[in-house]
N, C-alpha and C positions, 0 to 999 in steps of 0.2 A: 561433465560431472555425473556420476551415477547416484541416483536417489532410490530409496526403497519405499514402497507404499505398503504399510502394514495395517493390520486390524487393530485399531486403537480408537477409543472414543471416551472423552471425559466431558462432562457437562457442568452445570453450575454446582458449586460446592463439592465437586469431585466425584459425582456418581458415574459409574462405568458400566459398559456392556462387557459381559464375559465372553460371549461367543455368538455367532450368527451364521446364516447361510446367504450366499449371494443370490439375489433374485434376478438382477439385470444389470449388465454393463452398458453405460451410455457412451463409452469410448471404445474404439477398436485399436488393435496394435498398429502403430504408425501414426495415430492421430495426435495433433498438437493439443496441449492442455493449457488453457488460460485461466486467469483468476475468475472464480465464480462458476466455472464449468461443472456441470453434473458429471460425476464419475461412475457411481453405481448405486443401486438400491439393495438393501439387505433386510432380512427378516431375523429379528432377534429372538432366539429360542431358549436361551439359558436364563437363569435367575440374574436379575440386575440389582445390585446393592448400592445404596448410597453410603459413601465413605465420608462422614463428617467428623470433624475434630470434636473433642470433648468441650472445648471452649465455645465453638460455634453453637452446639446444641444447648449448652448452658445459657448462652446469651439469648437464644430464642425462647427458652423456658422462663427465664427470669424477667425478660422485658415486659411481657404481658401474659396473663394466664391463658393457656391453650394455644400459644403462638406456634409451637411446633406442629400441633395437629392442623392448625389452619394453613401453615406453610405446606405441609404434606398434601393437603387436599387440593392445593393449587398446582401441584406438579403434574407433568404429562403422564399418561398411562397409569392413572391412580387406581384402576381396578386391581383388587387383590394386593394393595399396598398396605404394609403393616409397619408399626414402629416397634423396633426391637429394644432390648435392654441397652441403656447407655453404657458404652464401654470405651474408654479413651483409646484403646488399641484396635477396636473392632467396628463393624458396620452398625449403622443406626436404623436405616430404612431398608426394606426389602420389597422389590417389585417383581411380581410373578406373572404379569400380563405380557403376552407376546405382542410386539408392535413392529412397525415398518420404519426404516431409517433411510434417508437419502444422504449420501456423502458427496460434498462438493469440494472443489479445489481452492486452496489458499496459496497456491504456488504456481509456477509455470514449468513446462517441460514437454517432452514427447513420450507418449506411452509406447514402450518398446516391447514389453512382454507381459502378458496376463498369466499369472501363476495360480489364480483361483478361478475356476470356471463357474458359470452360472449353475446353481443348484448345489454347489459344494459348500460344506460347512467349515468355518475357520474359527479359531480362538484368538483372543487378544494377543498381539505380538506376532502372529503368523504372517508370512509374506503373501501379499496379494498381487503385487505387480512390480515391475522394474520400470523406472522412468529415467531418462537422460536429459541433460540440458542442451545437448547438441545431437543433431540427427545422425551424424556419422560415427558416433561412439559405439564400440562393440559391447555386447552384453553376453557373449558366449561364455558360459561357465560362471557367470557373475554370482549366481545363487550360492556358490560354494564359499565365498568369502565376502560377506556383506557387513562385517564388523565395523569398518570405517566409513561405510556409505551413509550419507545424510538421509534423514527421513523426509519424505514428501509430505508437505503440510496439507491437512484437510480439515473441514468442518462438517459435522454430522447433525442432521436435524430430523426429528420425527415428523412424518406426514400422514400416519394412519395407524390403526390397530389391526389385530389379527383378522378381523372380519372385513377390513377394507380390501377392495380389489386394486391390483396394481394399475389397471387401466383407468381407474377413476381418480387418480391423484391429480393435483393441480397441473394445469397446462403450462407450457413453457412460459416463463415469466422473466426472461432476461434477453438482452440484445447486446452483442459485442461487436466492436469495430477496432480498427488499428490503434486508436488513441482514446477510446472511451468504453465504458460499460454502463448500460442502462438496465435497471431491473425494477420490478413493481410487485406489490402485494396482490393477493386475491381474497376478496374483491378489491379492485383497484381504487384506492381512496383518492381524495382530492389533494392531499399534501404533495408538494413537489420539493424535493431536496436536491440542490445542486452543489457539488464539490468540485472546485476548479483549481487545478494545479498548474503553475507556470514555471516552465524551464527546468533545467538541470536534470539529474538522475535520481536524486533522493526522493522526490514525490512519487516515484514509481510504485513503492509499496502501498500507496493509497488504494490500489486496485484490490489488494488483499483484504481491505476493509469490507468489501461487498458482502461476503457471507455473514459477517458479524452484524452489519446494519440490517441485512435482510430479515433477521430473526424478529425484529420489533417494528419493521417498516409498515406503515399504514398509508401507502401512496406510491409515488414513483421517485426513484433516485437515479441520478446520473453522476458518474465520476469521470471527469475529463482532464487529461493531461495535454495541454494545448500544444506544446512543442518542446524539444530538448535544447533549443538554442540558448546559449548563455547570455541572457539579458541581465546585466548587473544593474544596480539601482540607479545610476546616472542615466543609463539608457532607458529605463522605465519612465523616469521623470521627463526625459526628452520627448517622449511620445505625447505629452500634454502640450507641447509647444506648437503642434500642428504645422510642421515644416512645409514651406511652399513647394508646390509641385515642380517648379523649374529647378529646384535644388536636388530633389530626391529622385525624380523620374529617370534621369540619366543613370543614376546609381542602380536603381531597380532593374533597368533594362540591361545594363552591362554585366551586372552580377547575377542576373537571372533570379531575382528575389520575388516572392509573392507580392501581389499588388498592395496588400494591407500591411506590409512589413513594418512600416513606421507608425502605424495607428495604435493608439493606446487602448487596446482591447482589454487589458487587465482591469481598467477602471470602469468598464461597462457594468451596469447593474445585473445583467443576465448574459447567458450564452446559449447558443443553439447547436443542436446536433441532428443528423438525419437518422431516424430510427425506423422501425418496421412500418410505421404509419406516416412516414414523411418527416418533415422538419418539426422538431420538438424544442421548446424553449424552457429553460430552467433558470430560476433565480440563483444568484451566487450566495448560497447560504454559508458556505465555507470557502475560503481562498487559502491555498497552501503555497508557500514560497520557500526558497532555500537561499542560504547565504553563500553557497558554493560559488556562484558566478562572481560575487564581489571578492571572494578570497582568491580566485584563480585567474579570472579572465583578463585578457588584454583587449584594448580597443584601438581603433584608428579614427583620427579626427580630420575632417575636411579642412584643408588649408585656407580656403577662402570663406566658407560659410560657418565653420566651427561645429557642425553637427557630428555625432559619433556613429560608428557602425561596429558591430562585434567582429571578432577575428574569424569566426567560422566561415562565412561566405568568401572571405579573402583566400582562405586555404583551398577553395575550389577553383581558383583561377588557373587555367591551363595554357592559354596562348600568351606569347611574349607581348603581343600588341596590347592586350587587356592589362597585363602586368605593368607595362610602361605607363599606360593611362592612370592606373591606380597609384603608382609611385609619384606621378606628377601632381595628383590631386589630394592625396592623403598622407598623413604622418602618423607614426606609431605613438600611442599613448600608453604609459606604463600601468601597472596594477594600482588599484585604488588604495588609499591609505585608510587606516582604521578610523581616523577622525572623519575623513570623507565618507566612509561607509556609514558611520553613525548619523551624520547629518542627512545624507541622501535617503537612507533606509527608513529613518524616522519620518521623513516627509512622505515616503511611499505609503507607510502604514496609515498615517493620518488621513491622507487623501483617499486611500482605498476604503477605509471604514466610513468616511463621510459620504462617498459617492455610491457605495454598494450596500452598506449596512451589514457586511459579512463578518463572521467570526474569522480571525486570521490565525493561521498556524505557520510557524517558521521552523524549518529543519536546520539544525546546526550541522557542523561538519566533523568528520572523524579526525582525531588528532594522533592516531597511532598507525604506523605503517609497518606491518610484520616483515620480517626477513631483511630489514634494511642493513646494508653492510657498513654504514657509517659508524665510526668509533672515535673520531677526532674532529672536533667542531671549530678548530682554530680559524679556519678561513671561510667558515659558513656564517655570514652575517645575518642572513634571512632564512634560517632553516625552516622548511615547510611546516613542521609540527608546531614550531613556536608561533608562526604567523596564524595558523589555524586556531591555536589556543587563544591568542589575542582577540581574534574575531568572535570566538565563542563567548568570551568574557564580555566583550562589547555588546553582544546580543542580549546577554542577561541584563545589562544596564538599560538597554532599549526596552526590554520587556517590562521592567519596573516603571519606566516613564510612560510608555504608550499602551500598557495593559493588553498584550497579546500573548498567545501561548507558544511555548517552544517545544518542539519534538526533539528530545535529546538523543539523536542518533549516536552520538559519541558514547554516552553512557550505556545504551542498549548494546552497541557493538562490543564494548569492553566486558559487559556482564555475560554476553552470549558467546564470546570467544572470537578472536580476530585471526585465527590461523589460516582461514580461507579468504581473508580480505586482501585481494591482489591489486586493488586500485584504491586511491584515496576516496574517490567520489562515486564509485559504483558499488553499492553495498552488496555483499554476498546474498544470494537468494534465500539462504537459510535465515537471514535477519528480517525478511519481509513480513512474516507473520508477527514476530515480537514488536516490530515497528507499528504494524497495523493495529495490534491490540492497544498500544500506547495511544495512538491517534483516536481510536474508538473510545477509550477511557476519557481522554480530554474532551472530546465532543459531547459525551454524556454529561460531564461535569459542567461544561459551558452551556448546556441546554440547547445545543444545536440539533440534537436528535429527538 
């Protein structure tokens, strides 16, 4: 998929940068881009105006005397800032100070072509670079027709004024690995914030929260997505049974599973990652789960001991000998019922909050599949969209009873458009930032940040 990186920057209450010049690219053509990566620095040279609505300004003025002046004094780059006449259709604040901005990624891809060189000036909306989601996609002549290309998501933050030197900006303050991102403030505070995501693909947009959290972080934060294996709720609860080694060791060996595969890591109070200074430990401030495994996953039950394993490792069996052993010892278990989901998932939430004290976020599931050819439902007793809707409604009931937050992926997808939604459970990259913003809003309201 082709994405365009354009000059665009909006901040709190809608203030915008009109134009600027590129100071330095932190990525070269061909480099992969991950969530939170620094892309480029720019120097803003044009007038920056604050576009506030009449209602917003009126609220500021009537709430307390001088509130608008106090608010303006707290904004970045306040030198030469003036309050202009209030006009419902026009600007309210004008900033004429030159300052430096760092642009970081809130999306993933591969930088294929830099269209704005260092030292060149660009206006808002101008093309800066071309990004693709796959390394082998062609970009030849792509600049001629970018009307239908998606916009590569970014976040811009000021780090200095006109008098600051580019060499004196804050040092590298993030560390990325295959399944986690760790970042910290300067100076590095004592606060440690751990966001732990378990299973499925929906928690992936959590990585796009990093640039949003970084704005107000006073300490160190780590966002970890443990693994994509579909551990549905009955499998998560099974981990608390501490299955005997003589039961599970042969399964771990034959299916080539990690040694801690059946351990209940979800319910640990903390998690560890290996950062630039070695092993780092974080509390589980937030735990993110998804109902997708309960909606979709099949399991297999051991015929003698009754414990469950997910379907994914079974799909990796290659030899007939191992397949014969598996058929002899395991039987297929169908998908979980809505009632079973409500019982199991409610127990998971209660135990998780009791053992970890974490704020719990649960991602619901998309109920719309674009381009489906189905037009007659006579012989479809369990149509996927119906099952997904039933589970989403059940999740609402669970939220009322157990007081956890729902990240409504279904609503966000429908509001943002589902034309590029090619899979039920892997959301389009264009939805990552809207989902991240919703997660960030929930965490702020819940007091987790």
